[in-house]
N, CA, C and O atoms as a CHARMM CRD file, in Angstrom:
* protein
*
  380
    1    1 MET  N      9.33800   4.43000 -24.01500 PROA 1      0.00000
    2    1 MET  CA     9.15500   3.33800 -22.77900 PROA 1      0.00000
    3    1 MET  C      7.60800   3.23000 -22.80800 PROA 1      0.00000
    4    1 MET  O      6.64600   3.99800 -22.83500 PROA 1      0.00000
    5    2 GLY  N      7.85300   1.84900 -22.78900 PROA 2      0.00000
    6    2 GLY  CA     6.69100   1.19900 -23.40300 PROA 2      0.00000
    7    2 GLY  C      5.48400   1.34500 -22.25100 PROA 2      0.00000
    8    2 GLY  O      5.69900   1.87800 -21.16200 PROA 2      0.00000
    9    3 MET  N      4.20800   0.80800 -22.63600 PROA 3      0.00000
   10    3 MET  CA     3.19400   0.82600 -22.24500 PROA 3      0.00000
   11    3 MET  C      2.97700   0.06700 -20.67800 PROA 3      0.00000
   12    3 MET  O      2.04500   0.46700 -19.98000 PROA 3      0.00000
   13    4 VAL  N      3.72100  -0.84100 -20.26200 PROA 4      0.00000
   14    4 VAL  CA     3.80600  -1.53900 -19.61800 PROA 4      0.00000
   15    4 VAL  C      4.60600  -0.76300 -18.39600 PROA 4      0.00000
   16    4 VAL  O      4.11900  -0.61600 -17.27500 PROA 4      0.00000
   17    5 THR  N      5.60000  -0.40400 -18.69600 PROA 5      0.00000
   18    5 THR  CA     6.27300   0.46700 -17.90100 PROA 5      0.00000
   19    5 THR  C      5.62600   1.58300 -17.12500 PROA 5      0.00000
   20    5 THR  O      5.65300   1.73200 -15.90300 PROA 5      0.00000
   21    6 LEU  N      4.88600   2.54600 -18.26400 PROA 6      0.00000
   22    6 LEU  CA     4.06200   3.64000 -17.85300 PROA 6      0.00000
   23    6 LEU  C      2.76000   3.68900 -16.91500 PROA 6      0.00000
   24    6 LEU  O      2.38200   4.62200 -16.20700 PROA 6      0.00000
   25    7 LEU  N      2.03900   2.12300 -17.15300 PROA 7      0.00000
   26    7 LEU  CA     0.88700   1.79200 -16.12000 PROA 7      0.00000
   27    7 LEU  C      1.75300   1.62700 -14.99600 PROA 7      0.00000
   28    7 LEU  O      1.82500   2.33600 -13.99300 PROA 7      0.00000
   29    8 PHE  N      2.52200   0.41000 -15.34500 PROA 8      0.00000
   30    8 PHE  CA     3.33200   0.35600 -13.51000 PROA 8      0.00000
   31    8 PHE  C      3.84900   1.84000 -12.68400 PROA 8      0.00000
   32    8 PHE  O      3.75700   1.93800 -11.46100 PROA 8      0.00000
   33    9 ARG  N      4.37000   2.89200 -13.51300 PROA 9      0.00000
   34    9 ARG  CA     4.44500   4.02000 -12.78000 PROA 9      0.00000
   35    9 ARG  C      3.60800   4.87100 -12.43900 PROA 9      0.00000
   36    9 ARG  O      3.83500   5.69300 -11.55200 PROA 9      0.00000
   37   10 PHE  N      1.91100   4.76000 -13.45500 PROA 10     0.00000
   38   10 PHE  CA     0.83100   5.44200 -12.78700 PROA 10     0.00000
   39   10 PHE  C      0.68100   4.08700 -11.76900 PROA 10     0.00000
   40   10 PHE  O      1.21200   4.46500 -10.72400 PROA 10     0.00000
   41   11 LEU  N      0.43500   3.35500 -11.66600 PROA 11     0.00000
   42   11 LEU  CA     0.45900   2.69300 -10.39900 PROA 11     0.00000
   43   11 LEU  C      0.99900   3.01300  -9.27600 PROA 11     0.00000
   44   11 LEU  O      0.29900   3.44800  -8.36200 PROA 11     0.00000
   45   12 SER  N      2.13800   2.87700  -9.16900 PROA 12     0.00000
   46   12 SER  CA     2.91500   3.08900  -8.11900 PROA 12     0.00000
   47   12 SER  C      2.72200   4.56900  -7.66000 PROA 12     0.00000
   48   12 SER  O      2.45000   4.71200  -6.46800 PROA 12     0.00000
   49   13 LEU  N      2.81600   5.63700  -8.39300 PROA 13     0.00000
   50   13 LEU  CA     1.50300   6.67800  -7.68600 PROA 13     0.00000
   51   13 LEU  C      0.84200   6.68400  -7.18900 PROA 13     0.00000
   52   13 LEU  O      0.85400   7.49000  -6.25900 PROA 13     0.00000
   53   14 VAL  N     -0.44700   5.69600  -7.38100 PROA 14     0.00000
   54   14 VAL  CA    -1.51900   5.45300  -6.93100 PROA 14     0.00000
   55   14 VAL  C     -1.25400   5.15100  -5.31300 PROA 14     0.00000
   56   14 VAL  O     -1.72900   5.61700  -4.27800 PROA 14     0.00000
   57   15 LEU  N     -0.43900   4.32200  -5.56400 PROA 15     0.00000
   58   15 LEU  CA    -0.09400   3.29200  -3.91200 PROA 15     0.00000
   59   15 LEU  C      0.65300   3.53800  -3.54500 PROA 15     0.00000
   60   15 LEU  O      1.29100   2.65700  -2.96900 PROA 15     0.00000
   61   16 ILE  N      1.16500   4.84400  -3.56900 PROA 16     0.00000
   62   16 ILE  CA     2.14100   5.96000  -2.50700 PROA 16     0.00000
   63   16 ILE  C      1.04300   6.86400  -2.25100 PROA 16     0.00000
   64   16 ILE  O      0.74100   7.31400  -1.14600 PROA 16     0.00000
   65   17 ILE  N      0.59400   7.04500  -3.10600 PROA 17     0.00000
   66   17 ILE  CA    -0.41500   7.94100  -2.54900 PROA 17     0.00000
   67   17 ILE  C     -1.39200   7.83800  -1.50000 PROA 17     0.00000
   68   17 ILE  O     -1.53700   8.52800  -0.49100 PROA 17     0.00000
   69   18 CYS  N     -2.17400   6.63200  -2.02000 PROA 18     0.00000
   70   18 CYS  CA    -2.99000   6.11400  -0.88300 PROA 18     0.00000
   71   18 CYS  C     -2.51200   5.28200   0.41600 PROA 18     0.00000
   72   18 CYS  O     -3.15500   4.66800   1.26600 PROA 18     0.00000
   73   19 GLY  N     -1.31900   5.47200   0.25900 PROA 19     0.00000
   74   19 GLY  CA     0.01500   4.68500   1.24100 PROA 19     0.00000
   75   19 GLY  C     -0.08300   6.17100   2.51100 PROA 19     0.00000
   76   19 GLY  O      0.09600   6.14700   3.72900 PROA 19     0.00000
   77   20 LEU  N     -0.31500   6.94600   1.90100 PROA 20     0.00000
   78   20 LEU  CA     0.65000   8.69500   2.39800 PROA 20     0.00000
   79   20 LEU  C     -1.13900   8.74500   3.15800 PROA 20     0.00000
   80   20 LEU  O     -1.20100   8.91800   4.37500 PROA 20     0.00000
   81   21 MET  N     -2.22400   8.61600   2.50300 PROA 21     0.00000
   82   21 MET  CA    -3.56100   8.83200   3.27400 PROA 21     0.00000
   83   21 MET  C     -3.93300   8.03000   4.24000 PROA 21     0.00000
   84   21 MET  O     -4.27900   8.31800   5.38500 PROA 21     0.00000
   85   22 LEU  N     -3.85800   7.15300   3.79700 PROA 22     0.00000
   86   22 LEU  CA    -3.93800   6.32700   4.78600 PROA 22     0.00000
   87   22 LEU  C     -3.12900   6.34100   5.97100 PROA 22     0.00000
   88   22 LEU  O     -3.73600   5.80300   6.89600 PROA 22     0.00000
   89   23 LEU  N     -1.74700   6.84100   6.36400 PROA 23     0.00000
   90   23 LEU  CA    -0.57800   7.46900   7.21500 PROA 23     0.00000
   91   23 LEU  C     -1.51800   8.83200   8.15200 PROA 23     0.00000
   92   23 LEU  O     -1.32700   9.32600   9.26400 PROA 23     0.00000
   93   24 GLY  N     -2.48200   9.07300   7.15600 PROA 24     0.00000
   94   24 GLY  CA    -2.31400  10.30600   7.76300 PROA 24     0.00000
   95   24 GLY  C     -3.58900  10.45200   8.70100 PROA 24     0.00000
   96   24 GLY  O     -3.79800  11.18300   9.66900 PROA 24     0.00000
   97   25 ALA  N     -4.41700   9.43000   8.02200 PROA 25     0.00000
   98   25 ALA  CA    -5.66900   8.58500   8.73700 PROA 25     0.00000
   99   25 ALA  C     -5.52000   8.07700   9.75600 PROA 25     0.00000
  100   25 ALA  O     -6.33700   8.05600  10.67700 PROA 25     0.00000
  101   26 ASP  N     -4.22100   7.49300   9.72600 PROA 26     0.00000
  102   26 ASP  CA    -4.18200   6.34400  11.11600 PROA 26     0.00000
  103   26 ASP  C     -3.76200   8.06900  11.84500 PROA 26     0.00000
  104   26 ASP  O     -4.68500   8.67700  12.38700 PROA 26     0.00000
  105   27 ALA  N     -2.67500   8.57200  11.80000 PROA 27     0.00000
  106   27 ALA  CA    -2.27700  10.01100  12.88000 PROA 27     0.00000
  107   27 ALA  C     -3.34600  10.53700  13.07100 PROA 27     0.00000
  108   27 ALA  O     -3.57400  10.59500  14.27900 PROA 27     0.00000
  109   28 VAL  N     -4.35600  11.07900  12.28900 PROA 28     0.00000
  110   28 VAL  CA    -5.52700  11.98200  12.82200 PROA 28     0.00000
  111   28 VAL  C     -6.04200  11.07800  13.87400 PROA 28     0.00000
  112   28 VAL  O     -6.06000  11.33600  15.07800 PROA 28     0.00000
  113   29 SER  N     -6.47400   9.95200  13.28500 PROA 29     0.00000
  114   29 SER  CA    -7.13900   8.92900  14.33000 PROA 29     0.00000
  115   29 SER  C     -6.64100   8.57400  15.70300 PROA 29     0.00000
  116   29 SER  O     -7.35800   8.48000  16.70000 PROA 29     0.00000
  117   30 THR  N     -5.10100   8.35000  15.64900 PROA 30     0.00000
  118   30 THR  CA    -4.13100   8.46400  16.83600 PROA 30     0.00000
  119   30 THR  C     -4.85400   9.65800  17.78600 PROA 30     0.00000
  120   30 THR  O     -5.41300   9.54200  18.87700 PROA 30     0.00000
  121   31 LEU  N     -4.61000  10.93600  16.88900 PROA 31     0.00000
  122   31 LEU  CA    -4.68300  12.07100  17.51000 PROA 31     0.00000
  123   31 LEU  C     -6.39000  11.75500  18.41200 PROA 31     0.00000
  124   31 LEU  O     -6.60700  11.31200  19.54000 PROA 31     0.00000
  125   32 GLU  N     -7.07800  12.08700  17.62000 PROA 32     0.00000
  126   32 GLU  CA    -8.47000  11.60100  18.17300 PROA 32     0.00000
  127   32 GLU  C     -8.76200  10.93800  19.59600 PROA 32     0.00000
  128   32 GLU  O     -9.39700  11.34500  20.56900 PROA 32     0.00000
  129   33 ALA  N     -8.02800   9.71200  19.33700 PROA 33     0.00000
  130   33 ALA  CA    -7.61700   8.84300  20.73700 PROA 33     0.00000
  131   33 ALA  C     -7.05900   9.17000  21.91600 PROA 33     0.00000
  132   33 ALA  O     -7.23800   8.55300  22.96600 PROA 33     0.00000
  133   34 GLY  N     -6.26700  10.29500  21.74800 PROA 34     0.00000
  134   34 GLY  CA    -5.88100  10.96200  23.27500 PROA 34     0.00000
  135   34 GLY  C     -4.27100  10.19300  22.88500 PROA 34     0.00000
  136   34 GLY  O     -3.59500   9.87000  23.86100 PROA 34     0.00000
  137   35 GLY  N     -3.78100   9.96000  21.69300 PROA 35     0.00000
  138   35 GLY  CA    -2.44100   9.15500  22.11400 PROA 35     0.00000
  139   35 GLY  C     -2.25300   8.12400  21.64200 PROA 35     0.00000
  140   35 GLY  O     -1.24500   7.63000  21.13600 PROA 35     0.00000
  141   36 VAL  N     -3.23500   7.76300  21.79600 PROA 36     0.00000
  142   36 VAL  CA    -3.20600   5.92400  21.85200 PROA 36     0.00000
  143   36 VAL  C     -3.06500   5.49300  20.39000 PROA 36     0.00000
  144   36 VAL  O     -3.94200   6.01300  19.70000 PROA 36     0.00000
  145   37 ILE  N     -2.18200   4.65600  19.66800 PROA 37     0.00000
  146   37 ILE  CA    -1.93900   4.34900  18.45700 PROA 37     0.00000
  147   37 ILE  C     -3.00300   3.69000  18.21600 PROA 37     0.00000
  148   37 ILE  O     -3.71000   2.92800  18.87400 PROA 37     0.00000
  149   38 LYS  N     -3.02000   4.25400  16.76500 PROA 38     0.00000
  150   38 LYS  CA    -4.95700   3.90900  16.05700 PROA 38     0.00000
  151   38 LYS  C     -4.07300   2.81700  14.53000 PROA 38     0.00000
  152   38 LYS  O     -2.87100   3.08500  14.53500 PROA 38     0.00000
  153   39 LEU  N     -4.19700   2.45400  14.13200 PROA 39     0.00000
  154   39 LEU  CA    -3.60300   1.87800  13.35400 PROA 39     0.00000
  155   39 LEU  C     -4.48700   1.01500  12.27300 PROA 39     0.00000
  156   39 LEU  O     -4.80400  -0.08300  12.72900 PROA 39     0.00000
  157   40 ARG  N     -4.95600   1.27000  10.93900 PROA 40     0.00000
  158   40 ARG  CA    -5.32600   0.24900   9.95800 PROA 40     0.00000
  159   40 ARG  C     -5.03100  -0.43500  10.00500 PROA 40     0.00000
  160   40 ARG  O     -3.88500  -0.21000  10.39400 PROA 40     0.00000
  161   41 SER  N     -5.20000  -2.07200   9.83100 PROA 41     0.00000
  162   41 SER  CA    -4.77600  -2.84800   8.96700 PROA 41     0.00000
  163   41 SER  C     -5.13200  -2.88100   7.38100 PROA 41     0.00000
  164   41 SER  O     -5.79400  -2.11100   6.68600 PROA 41     0.00000
  165   42 LEU  N     -4.34400  -4.22600   7.05200 PROA 42     0.00000
  166   42 LEU  CA    -4.93700  -3.75400   5.40700 PROA 42     0.00000
  167   42 LEU  C     -6.19100  -4.88500   5.25800 PROA 42     0.00000
  168   42 LEU  O     -6.72400  -4.98100   4.15300 PROA 42     0.00000
  169   43 GLU  N     -6.79300  -5.97900   6.68500 PROA 43     0.00000
  170   43 GLU  CA    -7.57900  -5.98700   6.37800 PROA 43     0.00000
  171   43 GLU  C     -8.94000  -5.48100   6.42900 PROA 43     0.00000
  172   43 GLU  O     -9.88500  -5.75400   5.68900 PROA 43     0.00000
  173   44 SER  N     -8.85500  -4.30500   7.92600 PROA 44     0.00000
  174   44 SER  CA   -10.03200  -3.58100   8.10000 PROA 44     0.00000
  175   44 SER  C    -10.07900  -2.50200   6.46800 PROA 44     0.00000
  176   44 SER  O    -11.06300  -2.15900   5.81200 PROA 44     0.00000
  177   45 VAL  N     -9.15900  -2.32100   6.32300 PROA 45     0.00000
  178   45 VAL  CA    -9.08400  -1.51600   4.61800 PROA 45     0.00000
  179   45 VAL  C    -10.19700  -2.47200   3.99600 PROA 45     0.00000
  180   45 VAL  O    -11.33700  -2.00900   3.95400 PROA 45     0.00000
  181   46 TRP  N     -9.98200  -3.77300   3.50500 PROA 46     0.00000
  182   46 TRP  CA   -10.32000  -4.88000   2.75500 PROA 46     0.00000
  183   46 TRP  C    -11.60500  -4.41500   3.26000 PROA 46     0.00000
  184   46 TRP  O    -12.35700  -3.84700   2.46800 PROA 46     0.00000
  185   47 MET  N    -12.01700  -4.60800   4.68200 PROA 47     0.00000
  186   47 MET  CA   -13.74600  -4.58500   4.50500 PROA 47     0.00000
  187   47 MET  C    -14.05300  -3.52300   4.37600 PROA 47     0.00000
  188   47 MET  O    -14.62100  -3.37500   3.29500 PROA 47     0.00000
  189   48 LEU  N    -13.99500  -2.84200   4.80900 PROA 48     0.00000
  190   48 LEU  CA   -14.42500  -1.22300   4.16800 PROA 48     0.00000
  191   48 LEU  C    -15.08600  -1.78300   3.02900 PROA 48     0.00000
  192   48 LEU  O    -16.31500  -1.78500   2.95900 PROA 48     0.00000
  193   49 PHE  N    -14.23200  -2.33700   1.98000 PROA 49     0.00000
  194   49 PHE  CA   -14.01300  -2.36800   0.19700 PROA 49     0.00000
  195   49 PHE  C    -15.11000  -3.30200  -0.06700 PROA 49     0.00000
  196   49 PHE  O    -15.93900  -3.13400  -0.96200 PROA 49     0.00000
  197   50 VAL  N    -15.08200  -4.45000   0.87300 PROA 50     0.00000
  198   50 VAL  CA   -15.80700  -5.98300   0.40500 PROA 50     0.00000
  199   50 VAL  C    -16.00900  -6.29100   1.99700 PROA 50     0.00000
  200   50 VAL  O    -15.17700  -6.80500   2.74500 PROA 50     0.00000
  201   51 PRO  N    -17.62400  -5.74400   2.40000 PROA 51     0.00000
  202   51 PRO  CA   -18.42300  -5.88300   3.40000 PROA 51     0.00000
  203   51 PRO  C    -18.32400  -7.60100   3.76100 PROA 51     0.00000
  204   51 PRO  O    -18.23400  -8.35100   2.78900 PROA 51     0.00000
  205   52 GLY  N    -18.33900  -8.07500   4.84600 PROA 52     0.00000
  206   52 GLY  CA   -18.91200  -9.48100   5.09200 PROA 52     0.00000
  207   52 GLY  C    -18.11400 -10.36200   4.39000 PROA 52     0.00000
  208   52 GLY  O    -18.59700 -11.48400   4.53900 PROA 52     0.00000
  209   53 SER  N    -17.25800 -10.39400   3.78800 PROA 53     0.00000
  210   53 SER  CA   -16.03900 -11.19200   3.43400 PROA 53     0.00000
  211   53 SER  C    -14.68200 -11.41500   4.71400 PROA 53     0.00000
  212   53 SER  O    -14.62600 -10.34300   5.31700 PROA 53     0.00000
  213   54 ALA  N    -14.02400 -12.03100   5.07600 PROA 54     0.00000
  214   54 ALA  CA   -13.30500 -12.52200   5.71900 PROA 54     0.00000
  215   54 ALA  C    -12.13400 -13.09200   5.12800 PROA 54     0.00000
  216   54 ALA  O    -12.03900 -14.31500   5.02800 PROA 54     0.00000
  217   55 PRO  N    -11.16200 -12.26200   4.69600 PROA 55     0.00000
  218   55 PRO  CA   -10.33000 -12.74500   4.08300 PROA 55     0.00000
  219   55 PRO  C     -8.99300 -13.32300   5.27700 PROA 55     0.00000
  220   55 PRO  O     -8.68200 -14.48900   5.03500 PROA 55     0.00000
  221   56 SER  N     -8.72100 -13.10700   5.68900 PROA 56     0.00000
  222   56 SER  CA    -7.78900 -13.47800   6.92000 PROA 56     0.00000
  223   56 SER  C     -7.95400 -14.93400   7.27700 PROA 56     0.00000
  224   56 SER  O     -7.01200 -15.72600   7.26900 PROA 56     0.00000
  225   57 ALA  N     -9.57100 -15.34500   7.68700 PROA 57     0.00000
  226   57 ALA  CA    -9.89100 -17.10600   7.86700 PROA 57     0.00000
  227   57 ALA  C     -9.75000 -18.06600   6.57200 PROA 57     0.00000
  228   57 ALA  O     -9.56500 -19.26200   6.79900 PROA 57     0.00000
  229   58 ALA  N     -9.82900 -17.59800   5.13800 PROA 58     0.00000
  230   58 ALA  CA    -9.41400 -18.64100   4.53500 PROA 58     0.00000
  231   58 ALA  C     -8.32300 -18.54600   3.76600 PROA 58     0.00000
  232   58 ALA  O     -8.28300 -19.21100   2.73100 PROA 58     0.00000
  233   59 LEU  N     -6.66100 -17.25200   4.32200 PROA 59     0.00000
  234   59 LEU  CA    -5.96200 -17.58600   3.88700 PROA 59     0.00000
  235   59 LEU  C     -4.46900 -18.62600   4.46800 PROA 59     0.00000
  236   59 LEU  O     -4.39100 -19.02200   5.63100 PROA 59     0.00000
  237   60 PRO  N     -3.67700 -18.84600   3.68200 PROA 60     0.00000
  238   60 PRO  CA    -2.80300 -19.29200   4.74500 PROA 60     0.00000
  239   60 PRO  C     -1.59200 -18.51700   5.29400 PROA 60     0.00000
  240   60 PRO  O     -1.19500 -17.55900   4.63000 PROA 60     0.00000
  241   61 GLY  N     -0.89200 -18.87400   6.57700 PROA 61     0.00000
  242   61 GLY  CA    -0.52900 -18.21600   7.17300 PROA 61     0.00000
  243   61 GLY  C     -0.06700 -16.86600   7.28200 PROA 61     0.00000
  244   61 GLY  O     -0.28600 -15.99300   8.12300 PROA 61     0.00000
  245   62 PRO  N      0.94700 -16.90900   5.75000 PROA 62     0.00000
  246   62 PRO  CA     1.73000 -15.63000   5.41000 PROA 62     0.00000
  247   62 PRO  C      0.95800 -15.12600   5.00400 PROA 62     0.00000
  248   62 PRO  O      0.40800 -14.59600   5.96900 PROA 62     0.00000
  249   63 LEU  N      0.32400 -14.81200   3.94200 PROA 63     0.00000
  250   63 LEU  CA    -1.03800 -14.21700   3.43600 PROA 63     0.00000
  251   63 LEU  C     -1.44400 -13.28600   4.85000 PROA 63     0.00000
  252   63 LEU  O     -1.25700 -12.09000   5.07100 PROA 63     0.00000
  253   64 ALA  N     -2.08800 -14.37800   5.71900 PROA 64     0.00000
  254   64 ALA  CA    -2.88400 -13.62500   6.77900 PROA 64     0.00000
  255   64 ALA  C     -2.52400 -12.40800   7.80400 PROA 64     0.00000
  256   64 ALA  O     -2.98300 -11.54000   8.54500 PROA 64     0.00000
  257   65 MET  N     -1.08000 -13.15200   7.15300 PROA 65     0.00000
  258   65 MET  CA     0.51400 -11.93600   8.39900 PROA 65     0.00000
  259   65 MET  C      0.11400 -11.08300   7.63400 PROA 65     0.00000
  260   65 MET  O     -0.61700 -10.29300   8.23300 PROA 65     0.00000
  261   66 ILE  N      0.22600 -10.86400   6.65800 PROA 66     0.00000
  262   66 ILE  CA     0.07500  -9.51000   5.84000 PROA 66     0.00000
  263   66 ILE  C     -0.52600  -8.77300   5.47700 PROA 66     0.00000
  264   66 ILE  O     -0.29100  -7.73900   4.85100 PROA 66     0.00000
  265   67 LEU  N     -2.25600  -9.67200   6.18900 PROA 67     0.00000
  266   67 LEU  CA    -3.18400  -8.34000   6.04000 PROA 67     0.00000
  267   67 LEU  C     -3.45600  -7.70300   7.63000 PROA 67     0.00000
  268   67 LEU  O     -4.28800  -6.81200   7.80000 PROA 67     0.00000
  269   68 GLY  N     -2.76700  -8.18900   8.59200 PROA 68     0.00000
  270   68 GLY  CA    -2.20500  -7.53700   9.35800 PROA 68     0.00000
  271   68 GLY  C     -1.50500  -6.70600   9.63500 PROA 68     0.00000
  272   68 GLY  O     -1.81600  -5.93700  10.54400 PROA 68     0.00000
  273   69 ILE  N     -0.26600  -6.56500   8.92000 PROA 69     0.00000
  274   69 ILE  CA    -0.13200  -5.36000   8.41700 PROA 69     0.00000
  275   69 ILE  C     -0.66600  -3.81900   8.30700 PROA 69     0.00000
  276   69 ILE  O     -1.58100  -3.55400   7.52700 PROA 69     0.00000
  277   70 PRO  N      0.03300  -2.66600   9.23800 PROA 70     0.00000
  278   70 PRO  CA    -0.58600  -0.96600   8.64200 PROA 70     0.00000
  279   70 PRO  C     -0.90300  -1.30300   6.89700 PROA 70     0.00000
  280   70 PRO  O     -0.28400  -1.94500   6.04800 PROA 70     0.00000
  281   71 ALA  N     -1.88100  -0.70200   6.88700 PROA 71     0.00000
  282   71 ALA  CA    -2.05500  -0.85800   5.28600 PROA 71     0.00000
  283   71 ALA  C     -0.81800   0.24800   5.17700 PROA 71     0.00000
  284   71 ALA  O      0.29500  -0.16100   4.84500 PROA 71     0.00000
  285   72 TRP  N     -1.01400   1.54400   5.43900 PROA 72     0.00000
  286   72 TRP  CA    -0.12400   2.71500   4.93500 PROA 72     0.00000
  287   72 TRP  C      0.88100   1.52700   5.10500 PROA 72     0.00000
  288   72 TRP  O      0.07300   0.60500   4.98800 PROA 72     0.00000
  289   73 ALA  N      1.76200   1.08100   5.24800 PROA 73     0.00000
  290   73 ALA  CA     2.70900   0.40300   5.71900 PROA 73     0.00000
  291   73 ALA  C      2.93200  -0.25900   3.57300 PROA 73     0.00000
  292   73 ALA  O      3.60700   0.16500   2.63400 PROA 73     0.00000
  293   74 VAL  N      2.08300  -1.24900   3.71400 PROA 74     0.00000
  294   74 VAL  CA     1.84200  -2.32900   2.58500 PROA 74     0.00000
  295   74 VAL  C      1.35800  -1.72000   1.36400 PROA 74     0.00000
  296   74 VAL  O      1.60900  -2.33400   0.32700 PROA 74     0.00000
  297   75 LEU  N      0.66700  -0.55600   1.27500 PROA 75     0.00000
  298   75 LEU  CA     0.42400   0.05500  -0.02800 PROA 75     0.00000
  299   75 LEU  C      1.77200   0.95100   0.27000 PROA 75     0.00000
  300   75 LEU  O      2.71100   0.51600  -0.39700 PROA 75     0.00000
  301   76 GLY  N      2.06100   1.86000   0.92500 PROA 76     0.00000
  302   76 GLY  CA     3.21200   2.38400   0.80800 PROA 76     0.00000
  303   76 GLY  C      4.45300   1.64100   0.13200 PROA 76     0.00000
  304   76 GLY  O      4.62300   1.82100  -1.07300 PROA 76     0.00000
  305   77 LEU  N      5.41500   0.73500   0.90800 PROA 77     0.00000
  306   77 LEU  CA     6.33700  -0.15200   0.26900 PROA 77     0.00000
  307   77 LEU  C      5.60200  -0.91500  -1.29800 PROA 77     0.00000
  308   77 LEU  O      6.31700  -0.95400  -2.30000 PROA 77     0.00000
  309   78 LEU  N      4.55300  -1.32400  -1.33500 PROA 78     0.00000
  310   78 LEU  CA     4.39200  -1.41800  -2.88000 PROA 78     0.00000
  311   78 LEU  C      4.67900  -0.70900  -4.06700 PROA 78     0.00000
  312   78 LEU  O      5.19700  -0.90700  -5.16600 PROA 78     0.00000
  313   79 GLY  N      3.82900   0.71300  -3.04600 PROA 79     0.00000
  314   79 GLY  CA     3.85900   1.82700  -4.55700 PROA 79     0.00000
  315   79 GLY  C      5.56400   2.00700  -5.07500 PROA 79     0.00000
  316   79 GLY  O      6.06000   1.91900  -6.19800 PROA 79     0.00000
  317   80 LEU  N      6.25400   2.32400  -3.57700 PROA 80     0.00000
  318   80 LEU  CA     7.91300   2.13000  -3.83700 PROA 80     0.00000
  319   80 LEU  C      8.45700   1.52600  -4.36200 PROA 80     0.00000
  320   80 LEU  O      9.26200   2.09900  -5.09600 PROA 80     0.00000
  321   81 LEU  N      8.45200  -0.13900  -4.41000 PROA 81     0.00000
  322   81 LEU  CA     9.03600  -0.97900  -5.39700 PROA 81     0.00000
  323   81 LEU  C      8.64200  -0.81200  -6.44200 PROA 81     0.00000
  324   81 LEU  O      9.41300  -0.82400  -7.40200 PROA 81     0.00000
  325   82 PHE  N      7.17800  -0.58500  -6.59400 PROA 82     0.00000
  326   82 PHE  CA     7.36500   0.09300  -8.26600 PROA 82     0.00000
  327   82 PHE  C      7.83100   0.65300  -8.37600 PROA 82     0.00000
  328   82 PHE  O      8.72600   0.15000  -9.05500 PROA 82     0.00000
  329   83 ALA  N      8.12000   1.90600  -8.17600 PROA 83     0.00000
  330   83 ALA  CA     8.81500   3.30000  -8.74500 PROA 83     0.00000
  331   83 ALA  C     10.00600   2.55700  -8.58600 PROA 83     0.00000
  332   83 ALA  O     10.65300   2.64400  -9.63000 PROA 83     0.00000
  333   84 PHE  N     10.46100   2.00900  -7.91600 PROA 84     0.00000
  334   84 PHE  CA    12.39800   2.03200  -8.02800 PROA 84     0.00000
  335   84 PHE  C     12.53800   0.94900  -8.96500 PROA 84     0.00000
  336   84 PHE  O     13.61500   0.76100  -9.53100 PROA 84     0.00000
  337   85 LEU  N     11.34500   0.08700  -9.21300 PROA 85     0.00000
  338   85 LEU  CA    11.53500  -1.16200 -10.21200 PROA 85     0.00000
  339   85 LEU  C     11.38700  -0.27400 -11.76400 PROA 85     0.00000
  340   85 LEU  O     12.33000  -0.39600 -12.54600 PROA 85     0.00000
  341   86 PHE  N     10.55800   0.33900 -12.04900 PROA 86     0.00000
  342   86 PHE  CA     9.86500   1.09900 -13.49300 PROA 86     0.00000
  343   86 PHE  C     10.75000   2.79800 -13.49700 PROA 86     0.00000
  344   86 PHE  O     10.42800   3.78900 -14.15200 PROA 86     0.00000
  345   87 ARG  N     11.42000   2.70900 -12.93900 PROA 87     0.00000
  346   87 ARG  CA    11.78800   3.89600 -12.85200 PROA 87     0.00000
  347   87 ARG  C     12.66100   4.16000 -14.36400 PROA 87     0.00000
  348   87 ARG  O     13.05400   3.13600 -14.92300 PROA 87     0.00000
  349   88 HSD  N     12.95900   5.45800 -15.00800 PROA 88     0.00000
  350   88 HSD  CA    13.50800   6.29000 -15.86200 PROA 88     0.00000
  351   88 HSD  C     14.68400   6.01600 -15.60900 PROA 88     0.00000
  352   88 HSD  O     15.12300   6.42100 -14.53200 PROA 88     0.00000
  353   89 ARG  N     15.62600   5.20000 -16.56300 PROA 89     0.00000
  354   89 ARG  CA    16.97600   4.70800 -16.64500 PROA 89     0.00000
  355   89 ARG  C     17.79200   5.49800 -17.65100 PROA 89     0.00000
  356   89 ARG  O     16.94600   5.68200 -18.52600 PROA 89     0.00000
  357   90 ASP  N     18.69200   5.96900 -17.99400 PROA 90     0.00000
  358   90 ASP  CA    19.29400   6.07500 -18.78800 PROA 90     0.00000
  359   90 ASP  C     20.58500   5.21000 -19.11800 PROA 90     0.00000
  360   90 ASP  O     21.20900   4.78300 -18.14700 PROA 90     0.00000
  361   91 ASP  N     20.89600   5.00700 -19.97700 PROA 91     0.00000
  362   91 ASP  CA    21.07500   3.79900 -20.52900 PROA 91     0.00000
  363   91 ASP  C     22.69800   4.48200 -20.63100 PROA 91     0.00000
  364   91 ASP  O     22.63300   5.40400 -21.44300 PROA 91     0.00000
  365   92 GLU  N     23.68900   4.38500 -20.25100 PROA 92     0.00000
  366   92 GLU  CA    24.77100   4.84100 -20.83800 PROA 92     0.00000
  367   92 GLU  C     25.79000   4.19000 -21.94700 PROA 92     0.00000
  368   92 GLU  O     26.81300   4.62800 -22.47200 PROA 92     0.00000
  369   93 TYR  N     25.00800   2.84800 -22.08900 PROA 93     0.00000
  370   93 TYR  CA    25.97600   2.22800 -23.33500 PROA 93     0.00000
  371   93 TYR  C     24.64800   2.39700 -24.32400 PROA 93     0.00000
  372   93 TYR  O     24.59200   1.40600 -25.05300 PROA 93     0.00000
  373   94 ASP  N     24.09600   2.86800 -24.45900 PROA 94     0.00000
  374   94 ASP  CA    22.32000   2.91200 -25.40700 PROA 94     0.00000
  375   94 ASP  C     22.98400   3.76300 -26.80200 PROA 94     0.00000
  376   94 ASP  O     22.49900   3.78500 -27.93300 PROA 94     0.00000
  377   95 HSD  N     23.97500   4.29800 -26.42200 PROA 95     0.00000
  378   95 HSD  CA    24.69200   5.76700 -27.48300 PROA 95     0.00000
  379   95 HSD  C     24.59900   4.65400 -28.91300 PROA 95     0.00000
  380   95 HSD  O     24.95700   5.04600 -30.02400 PROA 95     0.00000
């Protein structure tokens, strides 16, 4: 297994864990709000790490749309995609 594959497998694990943590945080926020669904967008999570920046105002339409999607979905699906693309494969023709 190459170093790049190992790096992306680790990155996929980190992204999936972050996505699950954000999903749990959204569930707790929804319960605290009395059942009103509260979802953190990717932009709101971005603003936690880089306060004062407004990424959606400076980006073109499709990228700004991605920032409006719930953060758990973006990170979790990206992690699942990396996990699928860089999974361990047994090549049956490699004997």
